[in-house]
N, C-alpha and C positions, 0 to 999 in steps of 0.2 A: 492557461497552459500549466501554471504552477499547481493549480488545483488537480489537474489530471495526474501530475507526478506524485502529488501527495496521496491521491487515491490509490495509485499503483503500489506505492511504498506501504501504505496501510494494509493493502490486500496481501502483499508479500509477508509482512510482519504477522498478519493473522494466520496465514498458512504455516509459517514457521512455528508459531505459538502452538498450533494444533499438531 
């Protein structure tokens, strides 16, 4: 479950970065 949360956060961070 923690992995899924990390993946989502990483995706959000990537979107914000772009």
